[in-house]
Structures are given as C-alpha cells and as structure tokens.
All heavy atoms as a GROMACS GRO file, in nm:
protein
  622
    1MET      N    1   0.080  -0.119   0.003
    1MET     CA    2   0.005  -0.005  -0.003
    1MET      C    3   0.083   0.128  -0.009
    1MET      O    4   0.043   0.238  -0.032
    1MET     CB    5  -0.093  -0.011   0.113
    1MET     CG    6  -0.183   0.109   0.134
    1MET     SD    7  -0.303   0.119   0.004
    1MET     CE    8  -0.387   0.254   0.046
    2ALA      N    9   0.207   0.120   0.028
    2ALA     CA   10   0.304   0.233   0.038
    2ALA      C   11   0.330   0.292  -0.096
    2ALA      O   12   0.354   0.414  -0.100
    2ALA     CB   13   0.425   0.199   0.120
    3ALA      N   14   0.333   0.214  -0.193
    3ALA     CA   15   0.370   0.264  -0.330
    3ALA      C   16   0.284   0.386  -0.374
    3ALA      O   17   0.330   0.483  -0.424
    3ALA     CB   18   0.375   0.148  -0.430
    4PRO      N   19   0.137   0.370  -0.382
    4PRO     CA   20   0.075   0.488  -0.424
    4PRO      C   21   0.093   0.614  -0.334
    4PRO      O   22   0.093   0.725  -0.383
    4PRO     CB   23  -0.084   0.436  -0.407
    4PRO     CG   24  -0.070   0.296  -0.398
    4PRO     CD   25   0.059   0.268  -0.347
    5ILE      N   26   0.113   0.593  -0.206
    5ILE     CA   27   0.144   0.705  -0.133
    5ILE      C   28   0.263   0.775  -0.154
    5ILE      O   29   0.277   0.897  -0.162
    5ILE     CB   30   0.139   0.671   0.026
    5ILE    CG1   31   0.001   0.596   0.064
    5ILE    CG2   32   0.163   0.789   0.123
    5ILE    CD1   33   0.006   0.529   0.197
    6VAL      N   34   0.376   0.699  -0.180
    6VAL     CA   35   0.501   0.756  -0.215
    6VAL      C   36   0.481   0.831  -0.349
    6VAL      O   37   0.550   0.943  -0.347
    6VAL     CB   38   0.601   0.634  -0.242
    6VAL    CG1   39   0.731   0.694  -0.306
    6VAL    CG2   40   0.632   0.571  -0.110
    7GLU      N   41   0.403   0.790  -0.446
    7GLU     CA   42   0.397   0.854  -0.572
    7GLU      C   43   0.317   0.975  -0.542
    7GLU      O   44   0.354   1.083  -0.608
    7GLU     CB   45   0.322   0.767  -0.672
    7GLU     CG   46   0.405   0.658  -0.720
    7GLU     CD   47   0.318   0.554  -0.807
    7GLU    OE1   48   0.209   0.589  -0.856
    7GLU    OE2   49   0.364   0.452  -0.836
    8VAL      N   50   0.218   0.980  -0.463
    8VAL     CA   51   0.135   1.107  -0.438
    8VAL      C   52   0.231   1.209  -0.367
    8VAL      O   53   0.230   1.329  -0.408
    8VAL     CB   54   0.013   1.068  -0.346
    8VAL    CG1   55  -0.048   1.199  -0.291
    8VAL    CG2   56  -0.081   0.991  -0.423
    9ILE      N   57   0.298   1.168  -0.264
    9ILE     CA   58   0.380   1.250  -0.187
    9ILE      C   59   0.497   1.329  -0.288
    9ILE      O   60   0.525   1.441  -0.287
    9ILE     CB   61   0.460   1.189  -0.070
    9ILE    CG1   62   0.354   1.151   0.031
    9ILE    CG2   63   0.564   1.282  -0.016
    9ILE    CD1   64   0.415   1.064   0.141
   10GLU      N   65   0.560   1.228  -0.374
   10GLU     CA   66   0.659   1.269  -0.469
   10GLU      C   67   0.599   1.370  -0.566
   10GLU      O   68   0.657   1.479  -0.595
   10GLU     CB   69   0.705   1.157  -0.543
   10GLU     CG   70   0.843   1.173  -0.608
   10GLU     CD   71   0.905   1.042  -0.645
   10GLU    OE1   72   0.866   0.987  -0.760
   10GLU    OE2   73   0.994   0.980  -0.567
   11HIS      N   74   0.480   1.352  -0.619
   11HIS     CA   75   0.411   1.444  -0.704
   11HIS      C   76   0.385   1.577  -0.642
   11HIS      O   77   0.411   1.686  -0.708
   11HIS     CB   78   0.284   1.379  -0.770
   11HIS     CG   79   0.204   1.468  -0.853
   11HIS    ND1   80   0.244   1.490  -0.978
   11HIS    CD2   81   0.097   1.531  -0.836
   11HIS    CE1   82   0.164   1.566  -1.044
   11HIS    NE2   83   0.068   1.600  -0.956
   12LEU      N   84   0.325   1.582  -0.522
   12LEU     CA   85   0.302   1.701  -0.461
   12LEU      C   86   0.422   1.777  -0.426
   12LEU      O   87   0.423   1.903  -0.458
   12LEU     CB   88   0.224   1.668  -0.332
   12LEU     CG   89   0.091   1.616  -0.338
   12LEU    CD1   90   0.030   1.571  -0.201
   12LEU    CD2   91  -0.005   1.721  -0.400
   13VAL      N   92   0.528   1.719  -0.373
   13VAL     CA   93   0.651   1.792  -0.343
   13VAL      C   94   0.729   1.849  -0.458
   13VAL      O   95   0.774   1.956  -0.466
   13VAL     CB   96   0.728   1.706  -0.254
   13VAL    CG1   97   0.870   1.775  -0.222
   13VAL    CG2   98   0.677   1.672  -0.120
   14SER      N   99   0.724   1.758  -0.561
   14SER     CA  100   0.799   1.808  -0.692
   14SER      C  101   0.736   1.926  -0.752
   14SER      O  102   0.810   2.001  -0.812
   14SER     CB  103   0.800   1.688  -0.781
   14SER     OG  104   0.873   1.579  -0.743
   15GLY      N  105   0.611   1.942  -0.730
   15GLY     CA  106   0.546   2.052  -0.798
   15GLY      C  107   0.573   2.193  -0.723
   15GLY      O  108   0.541   2.297  -0.780
   16ILE      N  109   0.620   2.193  -0.603
   16ILE     CA  110   0.640   2.314  -0.528
   16ILE      C  111   0.788   2.355  -0.505
   16ILE      O  112   0.809   2.472  -0.457
   16ILE     CB  113   0.571   2.315  -0.391
   16ILE    CG1  114   0.615   2.199  -0.298
   16ILE    CG2  115   0.420   2.304  -0.412
   16ILE    CD1  116   0.554   2.204  -0.168
   17VAL      N  117   0.882   2.255  -0.545
   17VAL     CA  118   1.016   2.293  -0.518
   17VAL      C  119   1.093   2.341  -0.647
   17VAL      O  120   1.038   2.318  -0.758
   17VAL     CB  121   1.092   2.164  -0.468
   17VAL    CG1  122   1.034   2.120  -0.322
   17VAL    CG2  123   1.084   2.046  -0.561
   18ALA      N  124   1.199   2.399  -0.624
   18ALA     CA  125   1.283   2.447  -0.736
   18ALA      C  126   1.368   2.341  -0.795
   18ALA      O  127   1.408   2.357  -0.915
   18ALA     CB  128   1.359   2.561  -0.698
   19HIS      N  129   1.400   2.247  -0.732
   19HIS     CA  130   1.475   2.130  -0.766
   19HIS      C  131   1.405   1.998  -0.765
   19HIS      O  132   1.438   1.910  -0.677
   19HIS     CB  133   1.602   2.114  -0.682
   19HIS     CG  134   1.684   2.249  -0.667
   19HIS    ND1  135   1.770   2.290  -0.767
   19HIS    CD2  136   1.690   2.346  -0.584
   19HIS    CE1  137   1.815   2.411  -0.738
   19HIS    NE2  138   1.774   2.441  -0.620
   20PRO      N  139   1.306   1.981  -0.852
   20PRO     CA  140   1.223   1.856  -0.846
   20PRO      C  141   1.301   1.725  -0.861
   20PRO      O  142   1.268   1.618  -0.825
   20PRO     CB  143   1.125   1.883  -0.952
   20PRO     CG  144   1.166   1.980  -1.049
   20PRO     CD  145   1.271   2.070  -0.964
   21ASP      N  146   1.413   1.731  -0.938
   21ASP     CA  147   1.494   1.613  -0.959
   21ASP      C  148   1.555   1.557  -0.841
   21ASP      O  149   1.608   1.452  -0.832
   21ASP     CB  150   1.607   1.649  -1.073
   21ASP     CG  151   1.679   1.760  -1.050
   21ASP    OD1  152   1.633   1.874  -1.011
   21ASP    OD2  153   1.803   1.754  -1.071
   22GLU      N  154   1.572   1.644  -0.733
   22GLU     CA  155   1.627   1.602  -0.607
   22GLU      C  156   1.535   1.561  -0.507
   22GLU      O  157   1.566   1.524  -0.387
   22GLU     CB  158   1.716   1.718  -0.552
   22GLU     CG  159   1.842   1.739  -0.645
   22GLU     CD  160   1.932   1.853  -0.580
   22GLU    OE1  161   1.949   1.850  -0.455
   22GLU    OE2  162   1.979   1.948  -0.646
   23VAL      N  163   1.406   1.537  -0.535
   23VAL     CA  164   1.312   1.490  -0.446
   23VAL      C  165   1.316   1.338  -0.431
   23VAL      O  166   1.312   1.272  -0.540
   23VAL     CB  167   1.171   1.535  -0.490
   23VAL    CG1  168   1.063   1.474  -0.405
   23VAL    CG2  169   1.147   1.688  -0.483
   24ASP      N  170   1.332   1.291  -0.316
   24ASP     CA  171   1.341   1.142  -0.289
   24ASP      C  172   1.248   1.109  -0.173
   24ASP      O  173   1.265   1.167  -0.074
   24ASP     CB  174   1.483   1.107  -0.262
   24ASP     CG  175   1.502   0.962  -0.240
   24ASP    OD1  176   1.438   0.882  -0.309
   24ASP    OD2  177   1.589   0.928  -0.159
   25VAL      N  178   1.153   1.013  -0.204
   25VAL     CA  179   1.060   0.978  -0.093
   25VAL      C  180   1.084   0.830  -0.070
   25VAL      O  181   1.082   0.750  -0.170
   25VAL     CB  182   0.927   0.998  -0.147
   25VAL    CG1  183   0.822   0.949  -0.044
   25VAL    CG2  184   0.884   1.135  -0.180
   26ARG      N  185   1.099   0.794   0.056
   26ARG     CA  186   1.141   0.655   0.098
   26ARG      C  187   1.039   0.612   0.194
   26ARG      O  188   1.008   0.686   0.288
   26ARG     CB  189   1.277   0.637   0.144
   26ARG     CG  190   1.373   0.666   0.044
   26ARG     CD  191   1.519   0.668   0.102
   26ARG     NE  192   1.617   0.708   0.008
   26ARG     CZ  193   1.750   0.670   0.018
   26ARG    NH1  194   1.786   0.619   0.126
   26ARG    NH2  195   1.827   0.731  -0.081
   27ALA      N  196   0.991   0.499   0.184
   27ALA     CA  197   0.894   0.442   0.289
   27ALA      C  198   0.979   0.351   0.380
   27ALA      O  199   1.051   0.264   0.338
   27ALA     CB  200   0.784   0.360   0.212
   28LYS      N  201   0.950   0.362   0.510
   28LYS     CA  202   1.014   0.287   0.613
   28LYS      C  203   0.917   0.224   0.697
   28LYS      O  204   0.817   0.295   0.734
   28LYS     CB  205   1.113   0.365   0.690
   28LYS     CG  206   1.236   0.422   0.620
   28LYS     CD  207   1.327   0.494   0.705
   28LYS     CE  208   1.454   0.540   0.634
   28LYS     NZ  209   1.543   0.602   0.715
   29GLN      N  210   0.941   0.110   0.747
   29GLN     CA  211   0.851   0.043   0.844
   29GLN      C  212   0.903   0.067   0.982
   29GLN      O  213   1.027   0.033   1.008
   29GLN     CB  214   0.845  -0.111   0.815
   29GLN     CG  215   0.771  -0.155   0.699
   29GLN     CD  216   0.626  -0.127   0.704
   29GLN    OE1  217   0.563  -0.139   0.819
   29GLN    NE2  218   0.552  -0.102   0.597
   30THR      N  219   0.834   0.104   1.070
   30THR     CA  220   0.873   0.132   1.208
   30THR      C  221   0.765   0.065   1.302
   30THR      O  222   0.670   0.022   1.256
   30THR     CB  223   0.877   0.287   1.248
   30THR    OG1  224   0.745   0.337   1.246
   30THR    CG2  225   0.967   0.359   1.150
   31ARG      N  226   0.788   0.059   1.428
   31ARG     CA  227   0.701   0.002   1.519
   31ARG      C  228   0.564   0.073   1.529
   31ARG      O  229   0.471   0.013   1.554
   31ARG     CB  230   0.759  -0.006   1.658
   31ARG     CG  231   0.867  -0.105   1.680
   31ARG     CD  232   0.919  -0.116   1.821
   31ARG     NE  233   0.982   0.029   1.851
   31ARG     CZ  234   1.040   0.055   1.968
   31ARG    NH1  235   1.026  -0.025   2.060
   31ARG    NH2  236   1.087   0.172   1.973
   32ARG      N  237   0.564   0.206   1.495
   32ARG     CA  238   0.457   0.283   1.501
   32ARG      C  239   0.382   0.300   1.359
   32ARG      O  240   0.289   0.359   1.348
   32ARG     CB  241   0.497   0.430   1.530
   32ARG     CG  242   0.542   0.440   1.682
   32ARG     CD  243   0.590   0.566   1.726
   32ARG     NE  244   0.493   0.674   1.692
   32ARG     CZ  245   0.522   0.799   1.687
   32ARG    NH1  246   0.638   0.858   1.713
   32ARG    NH2  247   0.428   0.887   1.666
   33GLY      N  248   0.431   0.221   1.274
   33GLY     CA  249   0.365   0.216   1.138
   33GLY      C  250   0.459   0.264   1.031
   33GLY      O  251   0.584   0.282   1.045
   34ASP      N  252   0.398   0.295   0.914
   34ASP     CA  253   0.482   0.350   0.799
   34ASP      C  254   0.530   0.490   0.823
   34ASP      O  255   0.452   0.572   0.888
   34ASP     CB  256   0.389   0.345   0.670
   34ASP     CG  257   0.368   0.207   0.619
   34ASP    OD1  258   0.446   0.117   0.646
   34ASP    OD2  259   0.263   0.189   0.551
   35LEU      N  260   0.646   0.522   0.789
   35LEU     CA  261   0.703   0.651   0.790
   35LEU      C  262   0.742   0.679   0.657
   35LEU      O  263   0.835   0.603   0.592
   35LEU     CB  264   0.828   0.652   0.896
   35LEU     CG  265   0.913   0.774   0.889
   35LEU    CD1  266   0.838   0.892   0.945
   35LEU    CD2  267   1.040   0.752   0.975
   36PHE      N  268   0.721   0.790   0.608
   36PHE     CA  269   0.772   0.837   0.479
   36PHE      C  270   0.872   0.944   0.505
   36PHE      O  271   0.833   1.057   0.557
   36PHE     CB  272   0.645   0.882   0.390
   36PHE     CG  273   0.556   0.769   0.366
   36PHE    CD1  274   0.440   0.763   0.447
   36PHE    CD2  275   0.570   0.677   0.270
   36PHE    CE1  276   0.349   0.662   0.434
   36PHE    CE2  277   0.484   0.579   0.252
   36PHE     CZ  278   0.368   0.570   0.334
   37GLU      N  279   0.988   0.931   0.434
   37GLU     CA  280   1.099   1.021   0.460
   37GLU      C  281   1.117   1.092   0.322
   37GLU      O  282   1.140   1.034   0.214
   37GLU     CB  283   1.228   0.955   0.498
   37GLU     CG  284   1.337   1.029   0.545
   37GLU     CD  285   1.452   0.964   0.593
   37GLU    OE1  286   1.531   0.903   0.506
   37GLU    OE2  287   1.463   0.952   0.711
   38VAL      N  288   1.096   1.223   0.324
   38VAL     CA  289   1.097   1.300   0.207
   38VAL      C  290   1.231   1.392   0.205
   38VAL      O  291   1.253   1.474   0.301
   38VAL     CB  292   0.983   1.392   0.202
   38VAL    CG1  293   0.982   1.491   0.069
   38VAL    CG2  294   0.849   1.319   0.186
   39ARG      N  295   1.311   1.372   0.113
   39ARG     CA  296   1.440   1.442   0.106
   39ARG      C  297   1.435   1.543  -0.014
   39ARG      O  298   1.389   1.508  -0.122
   39ARG     CB  299   1.560   1.347   0.085
   39ARG     CG  300   1.589   1.254   0.190
   39ARG     CD  301   1.703   1.169   0.186
   39ARG     NE  302   1.726   1.093   0.299
   39ARG     CZ  303   1.777   1.127   0.407
   39ARG    NH1  304   1.826   1.256   0.424
   39ARG    NH2  305   1.800   1.053   0.510
   40VAL      N  306   1.470   1.667   0.014
   40VAL     CA  307   1.464   1.761  -0.079
   40VAL      C  308   1.598   1.849  -0.072
   40VAL      O  309   1.675   1.839   0.025
   40VAL     CB  310   1.349   1.867  -0.065
   40VAL    CG1  311   1.212   1.792  -0.089
   40VAL    CG2  312   1.352   1.933   0.062
   41ASN      N  313   1.625   1.926  -0.172
   41ASN     CA  314   1.743   2.020  -0.171
   41ASN      C  315   1.724   2.113  -0.052
   41ASN      O  316   1.614   2.154  -0.018
   41ASN     CB  317   1.749   2.088  -0.290
   41ASN     CG  318   1.876   2.179  -0.313
   41ASN    OD1  319   1.891   2.273  -0.236
   41ASN    ND2  320   1.946   2.142  -0.410
   42ALA      N  321   1.834   2.154   0.016
   42ALA     CA  322   1.830   2.245   0.127
   42ALA      C  323   1.751   2.380   0.090
   42ALA      O  324   1.695   2.426   0.188
   42ALA     CB  325   1.977   2.263   0.182
   43ASP      N  326   1.770   2.420  -0.022
   43ASP     CA  327   1.718   2.547  -0.061
   43ASP      C  328   1.560   2.528  -0.073
   43ASP      O  329   1.489   2.634  -0.059
   43ASP     CB  330   1.760   2.593  -0.199
   43ASP     CG  331   1.908   2.629  -0.188
   43ASP    OD1  332   1.962   2.655  -0.083
   43ASP    OD2  333   1.966   2.617  -0.301
   44ASP      N  334   1.514   2.414  -0.089
   44ASP     CA  335   1.374   2.394  -0.096
   44ASP      C  336   1.292   2.348   0.034
   44ASP      O  337   1.177   2.340   0.037
   44ASP     CB  338   1.343   2.279  -0.198
   44ASP     CG  339   1.382   2.319  -0.344
   44ASP    OD1  340   1.382   2.452  -0.382
   44ASP    OD2  341   1.428   2.236  -0.421
   45LEU      N  342   1.367   2.323   0.131
   45LEU     CA  343   1.312   2.284   0.267
   45LEU      C  344   1.209   2.377   0.313
   45LEU      O  345   1.105   2.337   0.361
   45LEU     CB  346   1.417   2.248   0.366
   45LEU     CG  347   1.376   2.162   0.483
   45LEU    CD1  348   1.315   2.037   0.446
   45LEU    CD2  349   1.487   2.150   0.584
   46GLY      N  350   1.239   2.506   0.308
   46GLY     CA  351   1.140   2.599   0.349
   46GLY      C  352   1.009   2.604   0.276
   46GLY      O  353   0.903   2.619   0.336
   47LYS      N  354   1.015   2.589   0.145
   47LYS     CA  355   0.899   2.573   0.062
   47LYS      C  356   0.814   2.456   0.097
   47LYS      O  357   0.680   2.470   0.087
   47LYS     CB  358   0.945   2.568  -0.083
   47LYS     CG  359   0.998   2.690  -0.145
   47LYS     CD  360   1.035   2.665  -0.286
   47LYS     CE  361   1.110   2.790  -0.344
   47LYS     NZ  362   1.162   2.769  -0.478
   48VAL      N  363   0.875   2.346   0.125
   48VAL     CA  364   0.808   2.233   0.150
   48VAL      C  365   0.745   2.234   0.293
   48VAL      O  366   0.627   2.189   0.308
   48VAL     CB  367   0.896   2.100   0.151
   48VAL    CG1  368   0.822   1.972   0.196
   48VAL    CG2  369   0.940   2.084   0.010
   49ILE      N  370   0.791   2.292   0.389
   49ILE     CA  371   0.745   2.307   0.517
   49ILE      C  372   0.643   2.418   0.528
   49ILE      O  373   0.542   2.400   0.578
   49ILE     CB  374   0.856   2.329   0.623
   49ILE    CG1  375   0.934   2.195   0.642
   49ILE    CG2  376   0.796   2.375   0.763
   49ILE    CD1  377   1.063   2.220   0.720
   50GLY      N  378   0.670   2.534   0.470
   50GLY     CA  379   0.569   2.644   0.452
   50GLY      C  380   0.565   2.723   0.581
   50GLY      O  381   0.634   2.690   0.679
   51ARG      N  382   0.485   2.820   0.578
   51ARG     CA  383   0.469   2.905   0.697
   51ARG      C  384   0.393   2.829   0.801
   51ARG      O  385   0.297   2.775   0.786
   51ARG     CB  386   0.384   3.036   0.658
   51ARG     CG  387   0.466   3.138   0.575
   51ARG     CD  388   0.398   3.262   0.554
   51ARG     NE  389   0.472   3.339   0.470
   51ARG     CZ  390   0.448   3.472   0.472
   51ARG    NH1  391   0.351   3.535   0.537
   51ARG    NH2  392   0.530   3.550   0.381
   52GLN      N  393   0.466   2.835   0.915
   52GLN     CA  394   0.407   2.764   1.037
   52GLN      C  395   0.372   2.620   1.011
   52GLN      O  396   0.285   2.560   1.070
   52GLN     CB  397   0.281   2.855   1.088
   52GLN     CG  398   0.326   2.976   1.138
   52GLN     CD  399   0.206   3.054   1.201
   52GLN    OE1  400   0.086   3.009   1.185
   52GLN    NE2  401   0.228   3.166   1.254
   53GLY      N  402   0.437   2.562   0.909
   53GLY     CA  403   0.420   2.424   0.872
   53GLY      C  404   0.286   2.388   0.805
   53GLY      O  405   0.249   2.276   0.788
   54ARG      N  406   0.227   2.486   0.740
   54ARG     CA  407   0.098   2.479   0.668
   54ARG      C  408   0.116   2.377   0.553
   54ARG      O  409   0.027   2.305   0.523
   54ARG     CB  410   0.039   2.603   0.638
   54ARG     CG  411  -0.014   2.673   0.760
   54ARG     CD  412  -0.085   2.798   0.713
   54ARG     NE  413  -0.121   2.877   0.837
   54ARG     CZ  414  -0.099   3.010   0.846
   54ARG    NH1  415  -0.064   3.073   0.749
   54ARG    NH2  416  -0.145   3.063   0.958
   55THR      N  417   0.215   2.396   0.467
   55THR     CA  418   0.234   2.323   0.358
   55THR      C  419   0.260   2.174   0.381
   55THR      O  420   0.205   2.088   0.326
   55THR     CB  421   0.352   2.370   0.259
   55THR    OG1  422   0.322   2.520   0.232
   55THR    CG2  423   0.367   2.302   0.139
   56ALA      N  424   0.353   2.154   0.483
   56ALA     CA  425   0.375   2.015   0.533
   56ALA      C  426   0.255   1.951   0.584
   56ALA      O  427   0.225   1.839   0.557
   56ALA     CB  428   0.483   2.024   0.638
   57SER      N  429   0.175   2.027   0.655
   57SER     CA  430   0.049   1.972   0.704
   57SER      C  431  -0.053   1.939   0.597
   57SER      O  432  -0.113   1.827   0.608
   57SER     CB  433  -0.014   2.081   0.796
   57SER     OG  434  -0.133   2.036   0.855
   58ALA      N  435  -0.062   2.015   0.490
   58ALA     CA  436  -0.149   1.990   0.377
   58ALA      C  437  -0.102   1.857   0.311
   58ALA      O  438  -0.178   1.779   0.264
   58ALA     CB  439  -0.140   2.108   0.288
   59ILE      N  440   0.036   1.835   0.295
   59ILE     CA  441   0.082   1.725   0.224
   59ILE      C  442   0.049   1.600   0.308
   59ILE      O  443   0.015   1.499   0.265
   59ILE     CB  444   0.238   1.731   0.203
   59ILE    CG1  445   0.268   1.855   0.096
   59ILE    CG2  446   0.294   1.596   0.160
   59ILE    CD1  447   0.404   1.875   0.088
   60ARG      N  448   0.061   1.617   0.439
   60ARG     CA  449   0.034   1.496   0.532
   60ARG      C  450  -0.119   1.473   0.520
   60ARG      O  451  -0.154   1.343   0.518
   60ARG     CB  452   0.072   1.533   0.674
   60ARG     CG  453   0.216   1.537   0.693
   60ARG     CD  454   0.256   1.564   0.856
   60ARG     NE  455   0.385   1.561   0.873
   60ARG     CZ  456   0.469   1.661   0.895
   60ARG    NH1  457   0.413   1.779   0.882
   60ARG    NH2  458   0.599   1.642   0.907
   61THR      N  459  -0.208   1.562   0.514
   61THR     CA  460  -0.342   1.544   0.511
   61THR      C  461  -0.387   1.467   0.378
   61THR      O  462  -0.461   1.377   0.377
   61THR     CB  463  -0.426   1.681   0.509
   61THR    OG1  464  -0.386   1.741   0.625
   61THR    CG2  465  -0.571   1.655   0.500
   62VAL      N  466  -0.330   1.502   0.259
   62VAL     CA  467  -0.355   1.442   0.134
   62VAL      C  468  -0.295   1.297   0.142
   62VAL      O  469  -0.369   1.206   0.092
   62VAL     CB  470  -0.292   1.523   0.017
   62VAL    CG1  471  -0.304   1.438  -0.116
   62VAL    CG2  472  -0.354   1.655   0.003
   63ALA      N  473  -0.179   1.276   0.197
   63ALA     CA  474  -0.133   1.150   0.203
   63ALA      C  475  -0.205   1.064   0.290
   63ALA      O  476  -0.231   0.940   0.264
   63ALA     CB  477   0.014   1.150   0.248
   64ALA      N  478  -0.262   1.121   0.405
   64ALA     CA  479  -0.343   1.041   0.494
   64ALA      C  480  -0.479   0.996   0.425
   64ALA      O  481  -0.528   0.891   0.452
   64ALA     CB  482  -0.376   1.126   0.617
   65ALA      N  483  -0.525   1.091   0.336
   65ALA     CA  484  -0.652   1.049   0.268
   65ALA      C  485  -0.625   0.930   0.172
   65ALA      O  486  -0.718   0.852   0.158
   65ALA     CB  487  -0.701   1.177   0.190
   66VAL      N  488  -0.513   0.934   0.101
   66VAL     CA  489  -0.479   0.832   0.014
   66VAL      C  490  -0.458   0.699   0.104
   66VAL      O  491  -0.495   0.581   0.057
   66VAL     CB  492  -0.348   0.854  -0.061
   66VAL    CG1  493  -0.308   0.735  -0.147
   66VAL    CG2  494  -0.384   0.979  -0.145
   67ALA      N  495  -0.383   0.707   0.215
   67ALA     CA  496  -0.349   0.587   0.294
   67ALA      C  497  -0.466   0.537   0.368
   67ALA      O  498  -0.468   0.417   0.403
   67ALA     CB  499  -0.238   0.627   0.390
   68GLY      N  500  -0.562   0.619   0.408
   68GLY     CA  501  -0.671   0.577   0.491
   68GLY      C  502  -0.653   0.602   0.631
   68GLY      O  503  -0.747   0.562   0.704
   69ASP      N  504  -0.544   0.638   0.664
   69ASP     CA  505  -0.515   0.681   0.814
   69ASP      C  506  -0.406   0.780   0.817
   69ASP      O  507  -0.354   0.826   0.715
   69ASP     CB  508  -0.480   0.549   0.899
   69ASP     CG  509  -0.349   0.484   0.838
   69ASP    OD1  510  -0.285   0.534   0.754
   69ASP    OD2  511  -0.317   0.380   0.896
   70ALA      N  512  -0.367   0.821   0.932
   70ALA     CA  513  -0.267   0.925   0.946
   70ALA      C  514  -0.122   0.878   0.888
   70ALA      O  515  -0.080   0.772   0.917
   70ALA     CB  516  -0.240   0.960   1.090
   71ALA      N  517  -0.068   0.973   0.804
   71ALA     CA  518   0.050   0.946   0.739
   71ALA      C  519   0.173   1.014   0.818
   71ALA      O  520   0.155   1.138   0.847
   71ALA     CB  521   0.052   0.988   0.600
   72ARG      N  522   0.265   0.945   0.864
   72ARG     CA  523   0.376   1.004   0.920
   72ARG      C  524   0.484   1.040   0.824
   72ARG      O  525   0.532   0.950   0.748
   72ARG     CB  526   0.444   0.907   1.019
   72ARG     CG  527   0.344   0.891   1.150
   72ARG     CD  528   0.409   0.793   1.252
   72ARG     NE  529   0.530   0.841   1.290
   72ARG     CZ  530   0.640   0.760   1.295
   72ARG    NH1  531   0.639   0.633   1.263
   72ARG    NH2  532   0.751   0.808   1.328
   73ILE      N  533   0.520   1.174   0.804
   73ILE     CA  534   0.606   1.212   0.711
   73ILE      C  535   0.710   1.301   0.769
   73ILE      O  536   0.682   1.390   0.846
   73ILE     CB  537   0.526   1.274   0.591
   73ILE    CG1  538   0.422   1.204   0.536
   73ILE    CG2  539   0.632   1.339   0.492
   73ILE    CD1  540   0.337   1.286   0.436
   74ASP      N  541   0.838   1.273   0.745
   74ASP     CA  542   0.944   1.352   0.780
   74ASP      C  543   1.004   1.427   0.657
   74ASP      O  544   1.034   1.361   0.559
   74ASP     CB  545   1.065   1.263   0.848
   74ASP     CG  546   1.023   1.231   0.982
   74ASP    OD1  547   0.938   1.288   1.049
   74ASP    OD2  548   1.108   1.145   1.035
   75PHE      N  549   1.023   1.562   0.671
   75PHE     CA  550   1.094   1.625   0.560
   75PHE      C  551   1.247   1.652   0.600
   75PHE      O  552   1.262   1.722   0.704
   75PHE     CB  553   1.018   1.758   0.539
   75PHE     CG  554   0.870   1.742   0.487
   75PHE    CD1  555   0.777   1.745   0.586
   75PHE    CD2  556   0.845   1.713   0.360
   75PHE    CE1  557   0.638   1.718   0.547
   75PHE    CE2  558   0.717   1.694   0.312
   75PHE     CZ  559   0.616   1.687   0.415
   76VAL      N  560   1.328   1.618   0.519
   76VAL     CA  561   1.473   1.623   0.538
   76VAL      C  562   1.546   1.685   0.420
   76VAL      O  563   1.502   1.662   0.304
   76VAL     CB  564   1.526   1.476   0.557
   76VAL    CG1  565   1.677   1.495   0.602
   76VAL    CG2  566   1.454   1.406   0.664
   77ASP      N  567   1.639   1.773   0.450
   77ASP     CA  568   1.722   1.833   0.332
   77ASP      C  569   1.830   1.727   0.298
   77ASP      O  570   1.867   1.648   0.369
   77ASP     CB  571   1.772   1.968   0.367
   77ASP     CG  572   1.887   1.968   0.474
   77ASP    OD1  573   1.976   1.883   0.462
   77ASP    OD2  574   1.874   2.038   0.574
   78VAL      N  575   1.862   1.724   0.165
   78VAL     CA  576   1.961   1.632   0.112
   78VAL      C  577   2.105   1.651   0.173
   78VAL      O  578   2.183   1.549   0.152
   78VAL     CB  579   1.970   1.645  -0.046
   78VAL    CG1  580   1.831   1.600  -0.104
   78VAL    CG2  581   2.016   1.778  -0.076
   79ASP      N  582   2.132   1.754   0.240
   79ASP     CA  583   2.258   1.764   0.298
   79ASP      C  584   2.264   1.682   0.428
   79ASP      O  585   2.386   1.649   0.465
   79ASP     CB  586   2.294   1.914   0.330
   79ASP     CG  587   2.306   2.006   0.201
   79ASP    OD1  588   2.340   1.935   0.108
   79ASP    OD2  589   2.285   2.115   0.218
   80ARG      N  590   2.162   1.632   0.493
   80ARG     CA  591   2.167   1.559   0.616
   80ARG      C  592   2.206   1.419   0.581
   80ARG      O  593   2.168   1.364   0.473
   80ARG     CB  594   2.034   1.553   0.684
   80ARG     CG  595   2.034   1.648   0.806
   80ARG     CD  596   1.904   1.648   0.875
   80ARG     NE  597   1.859   1.524   0.917
   80ARG     CZ  598   1.741   1.506   0.989
   80ARG    NH1  599   1.673   1.605   1.012
   80ARG    NH2  600   1.706   1.392   1.023
   81ARG      N  601   2.265   1.360   0.665
   81ARG     CA  602   2.312   1.212   0.637
   81ARG      C  603   2.195   1.121   0.632
   81ARG      O  604   2.104   1.137   0.705
   81ARG     CB  605   2.414   1.178   0.749
   81ARG     CG  606   2.541   1.247   0.741
   81ARG     CD  607   2.651   1.173   0.808
   81ARG     NE  608   2.768   1.245   0.784
   81ARG     CZ  609   2.886   1.210   0.835
   81ARG    NH1  610   2.882   1.123   0.915
   81ARG    NH2  611   2.990   1.285   0.796
   82ARG      N  612   2.210   1.019   0.554
   82ARG     CA  613   2.104   0.924   0.540
   82ARG      C  614   2.126   0.808   0.637
   82ARG      O  615   2.105   0.727   0.675
   82ARG     CB  616   2.106   0.867   0.400
   82ARG     CG  617   2.072   0.973   0.306
   82ARG     CD  618   2.095   0.924   0.158
   82ARG     NE  619   2.094   1.035   0.078
   82ARG     CZ  620   2.022   1.048  -0.029
   82ARG    NH1  621   1.934   0.957  -0.062
   82ARG    NH2  622   2.006   1.146  -0.104
   0.00000   0.00000   0.00000
C-alpha cells in the first residue's frame, strides 16, 4: 500500500520545489507504522514546510486521505546524512 502514497507525496512535493529532480521519498517500516521520509534540496526545505508548517500539514493530510489513516512524514534536506 505504500507505493501509491510515495507517488502522491513525490508528485505534490515536486510541484512546489525549485529542484524537483532532487526529491526522494522513501517508505520505512517502524514499530509505529509506515514512515515516509521526504528528502529535498536544502534550498527547498522552507518551501516544503511552509509558513508555520501549513504546507507540510497539507501534504500530510492528502497522504493520509490516500493511505486511509494518518501518514507520518518527515521532511529532510539532502545535506543531512542518510
């Protein structure tokens, strides 16, 4: 079930960043459920998070609608270690 969510997140994030080729979404299994890690260029991190986290919250809401439950999403810049 993670594949469609990954595609949706990737599509949404790629549409708002200046470096869409650097968007990388990975699904990870944790004890608390699925975690989606979104990596973007450091210059784009502010665009993805948005003012007071509104853009990130909207992305989480859309992903949760696709997943059928709450989606845990972490936004990370590409300069951070994997």
